[in-house]
C-alpha positions as CSV (number, residue, x, y, z in Angstrom):
1,M,34.5,-57.6,127.2
2,A,34.7,-60.8,128.9
3,P,37.9,-62.6,127.4
4,S,37.2,-66.6,126.0
5,S,38.0,-69.5,127.7
6,S,39.9,-72.2,125.6
7,P,41.8,-75.1,126.6
8,R,44.1,-74.3,123.7
9,R,45.6,-70.7,124.4
10,R,44.8,-69.0,127.4
11,S,42.6,-66.0,127.4
12,R,43.5,-62.3,127.7
13,W,41.9,-59.3,127.7
14,L,41.7,-57.4,124.3
15,R,40.5,-54.2,125.7
16,P,39.7,-51.6,122.4
17,L,42.3,-49.5,121.0
18,L,41.2,-46.1,121.2
19,G,40.7,-44.6,117.8
20,G,41.0,-47.6,116.4
21,A,38.9,-47.1,113.1
22,V,38.5,-49.6,110.7
23,A,41.2,-48.1,108.6
24,A,40.7,-47.9,104.3
25,L,43.0,-49.5,102.4
26,T,44.3,-45.4,101.7
27,A,44.8,-44.9,105.2
28,V,47.7,-47.4,105.2
29,G,49.2,-46.0,102.1
30,V,48.0,-47.2,98.7
31,G,45.2,-48.9,97.2
32,L,45.7,-52.0,95.9
33,V,47.8,-53.0,92.7
34,M,46.8,-56.5,91.2
35,P,50.2,-58.4,89.6
36,D,50.4,-59.8,86.3
37,A,48.7,-63.2,86.2
38,N,51.4,-65.2,85.5
39,A,53.2,-63.5,88.4
40,A,51.0,-64.1,91.3
41,A,51.7,-66.9,93.2
42,S,48.7,-69.3,94.7
43,T,50.0,-69.1,98.8
44,L,50.0,-67.1,101.5
45,G,53.9,-68.0,101.9
46,A,55.6,-68.6,98.3
47,A,53.6,-64.5,97.3
48,A,55.4,-63.4,101.0
49,A,58.3,-64.5,99.8
50,Q,58.3,-62.6,96.5
51,S,59.0,-59.2,98.6
52,G,61.2,-61.1,100.9
53,R,58.8,-61.3,104.3
54,Y,56.8,-64.6,105.4
55,F,53.7,-65.3,106.1
56,G,52.9,-67.9,109.4
57,T,50.3,-69.6,110.8
58,A,50.1,-71.3,114.9
59,I,50.4,-74.7,114.9
60,A,49.1,-77.2,118.1
61,A,50.9,-80.4,118.0
62,S,47.8,-82.1,118.7
63,R,45.9,-81.3,115.3
64,L,48.7,-82.4,113.1
65,G,47.0,-85.5,112.7
66,D,44.0,-83.7,111.5
67,S,45.0,-84.5,107.5
68,T,42.9,-80.8,106.2
69,Y,44.3,-78.8,109.2
70,S,48.1,-80.3,108.2
71,T,47.6,-79.8,104.3
72,I,46.6,-76.1,104.8
73,A,49.6,-75.3,106.9
74,G,51.8,-77.1,104.8
75,R,50.5,-75.5,101.7
76,E,50.1,-72.2,102.5
77,F,52.6,-70.9,105.1
78,N,56.7,-70.5,105.8
79,M,56.6,-69.4,109.2
80,I,55.2,-72.0,112.1
81,T,54.7,-70.9,115.6
82,A,53.8,-73.3,118.2
83,E,50.6,-72.4,120.5
84,N,51.7,-73.5,123.8
85,E,54.3,-76.2,123.1
86,M,57.6,-73.6,123.8
87,K,56.3,-71.7,126.5
88,P,57.7,-71.9,130.1
89,D,54.5,-74.5,131.2
90,A,54.9,-77.1,129.0
91,T,59.3,-76.5,128.4
92,E,59.5,-76.8,132.2
93,P,57.3,-78.3,134.2
94,Q,59.4,-79.2,137.1
95,R,62.2,-77.3,138.1
96,G,65.3,-78.3,136.1
97,V,63.0,-80.9,134.0
98,F,62.6,-79.8,130.7
99,N,60.4,-81.7,128.2
100,F,60.8,-80.4,124.8
101,S,58.9,-83.4,122.8
102,A,55.9,-81.5,121.3
103,G,58.3,-78.8,120.6
104,D,60.2,-80.4,119.4
105,Q,57.1,-82.3,116.9
106,I,55.7,-79.0,115.7
107,Y,59.8,-78.2,115.4
108,N,60.3,-81.3,112.7
109,W,56.7,-81.6,111.3
110,A,57.8,-77.3,110.0
111,T,61.4,-78.1,109.4
112,Q,60.8,-80.9,106.8
113,R,58.5,-79.3,105.3
114,G,61.5,-76.2,104.9
115,M,59.6,-74.0,107.5
116,R,61.1,-71.8,109.5
117,V,59.9,-71.4,113.3
118,R,59.4,-68.6,115.5
119,G,59.8,-69.1,119.3
120,H,56.7,-68.6,121.5
121,T,57.9,-67.8,124.4
122,L,60.5,-67.7,127.0
123,A,59.3,-65.3,129.9
124,W,55.5,-64.4,130.8
125,H,53.4,-63.9,133.5
126,A,51.3,-66.5,132.7
127,Q,51.5,-70.5,132.1
128,Q,54.0,-70.2,133.8
129,P,55.3,-73.4,135.3
130,S,53.5,-74.2,138.6
131,W,56.4,-74.2,141.0
132,W,56.9,-71.2,139.8
133,S,53.7,-69.9,142.2
134,G,56.3,-70.7,145.2
135,L,58.8,-68.5,144.3
136,S,59.7,-64.6,143.9
137,G,62.7,-62.3,144.3
138,S,66.2,-63.4,143.5
139,G,64.5,-67.0,143.6
140,L,62.0,-66.0,141.0
141,R,65.5,-64.1,138.6
142,Q,67.1,-67.2,138.8
143,A,64.0,-69.5,138.1
144,M,63.6,-67.2,134.8
145,I,67.2,-67.0,133.9
146,D,67.9,-70.9,134.3
147,H,64.7,-71.3,132.1
148,I,65.9,-69.2,129.2
149,N,68.9,-70.4,129.3
150,G,67.7,-74.3,129.2
151,V,65.4,-73.3,126.1
152,M,67.6,-71.8,124.2
153,A,70.4,-74.0,124.7
154,H,68.2,-76.9,123.4
155,Y,66.9,-74.9,120.0
156,K,70.4,-72.8,119.8
157,G,71.1,-72.3,116.3
158,K,67.7,-73.8,114.8
159,L,64.9,-71.5,114.9
160,Y,64.4,-67.2,113.4
161,A,63.2,-66.0,116.6
162,W,62.0,-66.1,119.7
163,D,59.4,-64.1,121.9
164,V,62.1,-63.5,124.6
165,V,59.4,-61.3,126.7
166,N,55.6,-60.9,126.5
167,E,52.8,-58.8,127.2
168,A,54.8,-56.8,130.0
169,F,53.1,-54.3,129.9
170,A,49.9,-52.3,131.4
171,E,46.8,-50.7,129.1
172,N,48.4,-47.3,130.9
173,G,51.6,-47.7,129.2
174,S,53.0,-48.7,133.1
175,R,54.6,-52.2,133.3
176,R,52.2,-54.5,133.9
177,S,51.9,-55.9,137.7
178,S,53.0,-59.3,137.9
179,N,55.4,-61.9,140.0
180,L,58.4,-61.0,137.7
181,Q,57.9,-57.5,137.6
182,N,58.5,-57.4,141.1
183,T,61.4,-59.6,140.9
184,G,62.8,-55.7,139.9
185,N,62.1,-53.1,137.1
186,D,64.6,-54.6,134.9
187,W,63.7,-58.1,134.5
188,I,63.2,-57.5,130.6
189,E,66.7,-56.4,130.2
190,V,68.2,-59.2,132.2
191,A,65.7,-61.4,129.8
192,F,67.1,-60.0,126.6
193,R,70.9,-60.3,128.0
194,T,70.6,-63.4,129.1
195,A,68.6,-64.6,125.7
196,R,71.9,-63.1,123.7
197,A,74.7,-65.0,125.8
198,A,72.5,-68.8,125.1
199,D,71.4,-67.7,121.4
200,P,74.0,-65.2,119.8
201,S,72.1,-66.0,116.2
202,V,68.6,-65.9,116.7
203,K,66.4,-62.8,116.5
204,L,64.8,-61.2,120.1
205,C,61.6,-60.4,120.1
206,Y,59.1,-58.4,122.4
207,N,55.4,-59.7,122.1
208,D,52.1,-57.7,123.0
209,Y,48.8,-57.1,122.2
210,N,46.5,-53.6,121.7
211,I,50.2,-51.9,120.9
212,E,49.1,-51.6,117.2
213,N,47.4,-47.4,117.9
214,W,50.4,-45.2,117.5
215,T,48.3,-42.7,120.7
216,Y,47.4,-45.0,122.8
217,A,49.5,-45.1,126.0
218,K,50.2,-48.8,125.8
219,T,52.0,-48.2,122.0
220,Q,54.2,-45.7,123.5
221,G,55.0,-47.3,126.8
222,V,56.6,-49.7,124.5
223,Y,58.2,-48.1,122.4
224,T,59.5,-46.1,125.3
225,M,61.1,-49.3,126.1
226,I,62.1,-50.1,123.0
227,R,63.7,-46.8,122.1
228,D,66.0,-47.2,125.5
229,F,67.1,-50.4,124.7
230,K,68.7,-49.7,122.1
231,S,70.1,-46.2,123.1
232,R,71.6,-48.6,126.0
233,G,73.1,-51.8,123.7
234,V,70.5,-54.0,125.3
235,P,70.1,-56.3,122.6
236,I,66.5,-56.7,121.0
237,D,65.8,-57.4,117.4
238,C,62.3,-57.3,116.5
239,V,59.3,-56.0,118.0
240,G,55.8,-58.5,117.8
241,L,52.8,-56.8,117.5
242,Q,50.0,-59.6,118.2
243,T,47.0,-57.8,116.3
244,H,44.2,-58.9,117.3
245,F,41.7,-57.6,115.9
246,T,38.4,-58.6,117.6
247,G,36.1,-58.1,120.8
248,G,35.7,-54.3,119.9
249,S,39.1,-53.7,118.6
250,S,39.6,-52.9,115.0
251,L,42.6,-52.1,112.6
252,P,43.9,-47.9,113.5
253,G,43.9,-46.0,110.9
254,N,47.6,-45.0,112.1
255,F,48.3,-48.7,112.0
256,Q,51.5,-48.3,109.8
257,T,52.6,-45.5,111.4
258,T,53.1,-47.8,114.5
259,L,55.0,-50.3,112.7
260,S,57.3,-47.6,110.3
261,S,57.8,-46.0,114.6
262,F,59.0,-49.2,115.8
263,A,60.9,-49.7,112.9
264,A,62.7,-46.3,112.9
265,L,64.5,-47.4,116.6
266,G,66.6,-50.2,114.2
267,V,64.0,-53.1,115.0
268,D,62.3,-55.3,112.7
269,V,58.3,-55.8,113.3
270,A,56.8,-58.0,113.0
271,L,52.2,-59.3,113.0
272,T,52.7,-62.3,115.3
273,E,48.9,-63.6,116.1
274,V,46.8,-62.0,114.1
275,D,43.2,-63.2,114.0
276,V,39.9,-60.4,113.4
277,T,36.7,-60.6,114.1
278,N,34.3,-62.2,111.2
279,S,37.6,-62.3,109.2
280,S,37.0,-58.7,108.0
281,T,38.4,-58.0,104.3
282,S,39.3,-54.5,104.5
283,Q,40.8,-55.2,107.8
284,Y,42.8,-57.9,106.9
285,A,43.8,-56.3,103.7
286,G,44.5,-53.2,105.1
287,L,47.1,-55.2,108.4
288,T,48.3,-57.0,105.0
289,Q,49.4,-53.8,102.7
290,A,50.9,-51.6,105.7
291,C,53.1,-54.7,106.9
292,V,54.4,-54.9,102.9
293,N,54.5,-50.7,103.2
294,V,57.4,-51.1,105.7
295,P,60.7,-52.1,104.8
296,R,61.3,-53.9,107.8
297,C,57.5,-55.5,108.5
298,V,59.4,-58.4,108.2
299,G,56.3,-61.6,108.2
300,I,52.5,-62.0,109.2
301,T,51.6,-64.6,111.3
302,V,47.6,-65.8,111.8
303,W,46.9,-67.7,114.8
304,G,45.3,-70.4,113.6
305,V,44.4,-72.5,110.7
306,R,40.8,-72.7,110.4
307,D,37.9,-70.8,112.2
308,S,37.6,-74.1,114.3
309,D,40.7,-74.5,115.4
310,S,41.1,-71.0,116.3
311,W,40.9,-69.3,120.3
312,R,38.3,-67.6,119.3
313,S,36.5,-69.6,117.2
314,S,33.1,-67.9,117.6
315,E,34.2,-65.1,116.0
316,S,35.3,-66.6,112.7
317,P,38.7,-64.7,112.9
318,L,40.7,-66.7,110.5
319,L,41.4,-66.6,106.9
320,F,40.6,-70.5,106.5
321,D,36.2,-71.6,107.3
322,G,35.8,-74.6,109.6
323,G,35.7,-77.0,106.6
324,G,39.4,-75.4,105.5
325,N,38.0,-73.0,102.8
326,K,39.5,-69.9,101.9
327,K,37.4,-67.0,102.8
328,A,37.6,-63.8,100.9
329,A,39.5,-63.1,103.6
330,Y,42.3,-64.6,102.1
331,N,42.0,-63.5,98.7
332,S,42.2,-59.7,100.0
333,V,45.4,-60.9,101.6
334,L,47.2,-63.0,98.8
335,N,46.1,-59.9,96.6
336,V,47.9,-58.0,98.5
337,L,51.1,-60.4,98.9
338,N,51.0,-60.1,95.2
339,S,50.6,-56.6,94.4
340,A,53.8,-56.0,96.6
341,G,55.8,-58.7,94.3
342,G,59.7,-58.8,94.5
343,G,60.5,-55.5,92.3
344,T,61.1,-54.7,89.2
345,D,63.5,-56.9,86.5
346,P,65.5,-53.8,85.1
347,T,66.2,-55.6,82.3
348,S,62.7,-55.0,80.8
349,P,60.9,-52.4,79.8
350,P,58.4,-50.4,81.4
351,P,54.6,-51.0,82.3
352,S,52.5,-50.0,79.3
353,G,51.0,-46.5,80.5
354,T,53.8,-45.6,82.4
355,T,56.2,-42.7,81.6
356,P,59.4,-44.5,80.7
357,P,62.6,-43.6,82.2
358,P,64.6,-40.4,81.7
359,S,68.2,-40.7,79.7
360,G,71.3,-39.5,80.7
361,T,74.0,-41.5,83.1
362,G,72.0,-41.9,85.9
363,Q,70.3,-45.0,86.4
364,R,66.8,-45.4,87.7
365,I,66.1,-47.0,91.1
366,V,64.1,-49.8,90.4
367,G,61.7,-52.3,92.0
368,A,59.8,-49.7,93.6
369,Q,56.5,-51.1,93.9
370,S,57.9,-54.1,96.4
371,G,57.1,-52.0,99.1
372,R,60.3,-53.7,100.3
373,C,63.2,-52.9,98.8
374,V,64.9,-51.3,95.5
375,D,68.0,-52.9,94.2
376,V,70.5,-50.4,92.2
377,P,70.8,-52.1,88.9
378,N,74.6,-52.3,87.5
379,A,75.9,-50.9,90.5
380,S,80.1,-50.8,90.7
381,Q,82.2,-51.1,94.0
382,T,83.1,-48.1,94.1
383,S,82.4,-45.3,96.7
384,G,80.3,-43.0,95.5
385,T,78.3,-44.3,92.8
386,R,75.3,-42.2,92.1
387,V,72.1,-43.3,91.3
388,Q,69.4,-40.9,90.3
389,L,65.1,-40.7,91.7
390,Y,62.9,-41.5,89.4
391,D,59.8,-39.7,90.3
392,C,56.1,-41.5,88.6
393,N,56.2,-38.0,86.6
394,G,59.4,-39.3,84.5
395,Q,61.3,-36.0,86.1
396,T,65.3,-37.0,86.2
397,N,65.5,-35.2,89.6
398,Q,63.5,-36.1,92.3
399,A,62.9,-33.0,94.6
400,W,62.8,-33.4,98.2
401,T,62.0,-31.3,101.3
402,L,63.7,-31.7,105.0
403,T,61.2,-31.6,107.5
404,S,62.4,-30.5,111.2
405,S,61.3,-34.0,112.4
406,R,64.4,-35.2,109.8
407,T,62.1,-37.1,107.5
408,L,62.3,-36.6,103.6
409,T,59.5,-35.4,102.6
410,V,58.3,-35.5,98.5
411,Y,58.7,-31.5,97.7
412,G,56.3,-29.2,95.0
413,S,54.0,-30.8,93.0
414,M,56.5,-33.9,92.2
415,C,55.2,-37.5,92.9
416,L,57.3,-41.2,93.6
417,D,57.5,-43.8,91.6
418,A,56.9,-45.8,95.0
419,A,53.9,-47.7,95.4
420,G,52.2,-44.6,94.5
421,S,52.7,-42.0,97.5
422,G,50.5,-39.3,96.8
423,N,51.9,-35.5,97.1
424,G,53.6,-34.5,100.6
425,S,54.1,-38.2,101.7
426,A,56.8,-39.3,103.5
427,V,59.5,-41.1,102.6
428,Q,61.5,-43.2,104.5
429,I,65.2,-44.6,103.0
430,Y,65.8,-47.8,104.3
431,S,69.4,-50.0,104.0
432,C,68.7,-53.6,103.7
433,N,71.6,-54.2,106.2
434,G,69.3,-53.8,108.9
435,Q,71.0,-50.4,110.6
436,A,69.7,-47.7,109.0
437,N,67.4,-45.5,111.7
438,Q,65.1,-44.3,108.4
439,Q,66.0,-41.0,109.8
440,W,68.6,-38.7,108.4
441,T,70.3,-35.3,109.4
442,V,71.9,-32.7,107.6
443,N,75.6,-32.5,108.3
444,S,77.3,-29.0,107.8
445,S,78.4,-29.9,104.2
446,G,75.0,-30.2,102.8
447,T,75.3,-33.3,103.1
448,I,71.9,-36.1,104.4
449,T,73.1,-38.6,106.7
450,G,72.1,-41.6,107.9
451,V,71.8,-41.3,112.2
452,Q,72.8,-44.8,112.6
453,S,73.8,-46.3,109.2
454,G,76.5,-43.4,108.1
455,R,74.8,-44.2,104.7
456,C,74.3,-40.6,102.6
457,L,72.2,-38.4,99.6
458,D,74.7,-36.1,97.9
459,V,73.0,-33.5,98.3
460,W,73.0,-30.3,95.2
461,G,72.5,-27.2,97.4
462,T,71.7,-27.4,102.0
463,G,68.5,-26.0,101.8
464,N,65.1,-27.4,101.7
465,G,63.8,-28.8,98.3
466,Q,67.7,-29.1,96.8
467,Q,67.7,-31.6,94.2
468,V,69.2,-35.0,95.5
469,Q,70.6,-38.4,93.9
470,I,71.1,-41.3,96.5
471,Y,74.6,-42.7,96.4
472,D,76.4,-45.3,98.2
473,C,78.9,-43.9,100.3
474,N,80.2,-47.3,101.3
475,G,80.4,-48.2,98.5
476,Q,78.3,-51.5,98.5
477,A,77.3,-53.4,95.2
478,N,73.8,-53.3,94.5
479,Q,72.6,-51.1,97.7
480,R,69.6,-51.4,98.0
481,F,66.8,-48.2,99.0
482,S,63.0,-48.5,100.0
483,L,60.7,-45.6,99.0
484,S,57.2,-46.0,101.3
């Protein structure tokens, strides 16, 4: 398809995702569960915050004077990205001369309303300062480094995350041909190492489009790079999937697999520029459900407030129409976010119609419906505090099998009280300290141990399908796990 043009955002090619069928909600994990009406949040940001996530939007400084626009943005969202105001051409129009006026306008507007801000973007083949066009090789490389240092120094300690590098891969999974790529294949690594030195506290992200389908070549190319970076200690904290389901592309049935696979490398994932042709309710609900099903999916950003503000306004891709009215897709997203909630109060009785937890000294892991993290209630600081898994059939011990891919899987006819996972569904256990790899291995003593985190499971026996109890081998109180 031909790209659309817009003065607000440079166009890009959005090639349809290979094999991208519209995903039914069951394809990304579970059906929707409506929350208690008394507990339901009424805005997107508040609903996402219940499970520790954000729901954001992209803002243009020139529109903040539009009262309908700014009212919706201020009410609904809790994370802001500047559409163009923090990109290289806007922030360094002349070499060594930085201009942060428009970016600061957005930053100040957001923070005055208690919102956080994502920086977008530091190094990109598009929207470069005009003076970059006369540079190449080491000269361009140094200009990129100086730009990253200059912009990040201004915003040091202020932002939630930076999209350090944007859209550096081609559709076939190789590096995109660009002037930055021509400075050497290590340019992305240099950008991330420079960014980490410039601001040790901010999350550093790689951001791209058409990386939602797990089997697509471009997705695999990015995945291979992130895996390599993590193995060599290159500082990278997150991967942004732009999630432009427009112009022929759609929500793939393996979208949650993609999110989980990136997260398993030890990085956060985020949906960073969401828009969907004709605001498909099923696709918006599906992409939101996939995110809340993956513990390290930290948030969702839609690219614009109303359809009339979108760089693809003719496709009506956002959650509010041109008049600022909520669309059906808005309600579908809000319902999914509210169904994720914030976990179950361990002091409250189980919902009516459910099997109560088993009696005994083991404690039920609660909060499984959050899709994010579950707390061990009343855990102590003692190393080896044990907690029994509780399955939806009320058995005292959950049985598991360890697959050849080192994924813990529900064993036999058991099922999980974890957002409705079905028999045989893969189960990932996530440590909220941000170190867990979501893959596990069995050592010679029969203990299943986190590949990176060192957290472990007490296994009663060494064979597949043995009953297990979770405990925290590091002895932390309120150890959290997620079953998704």
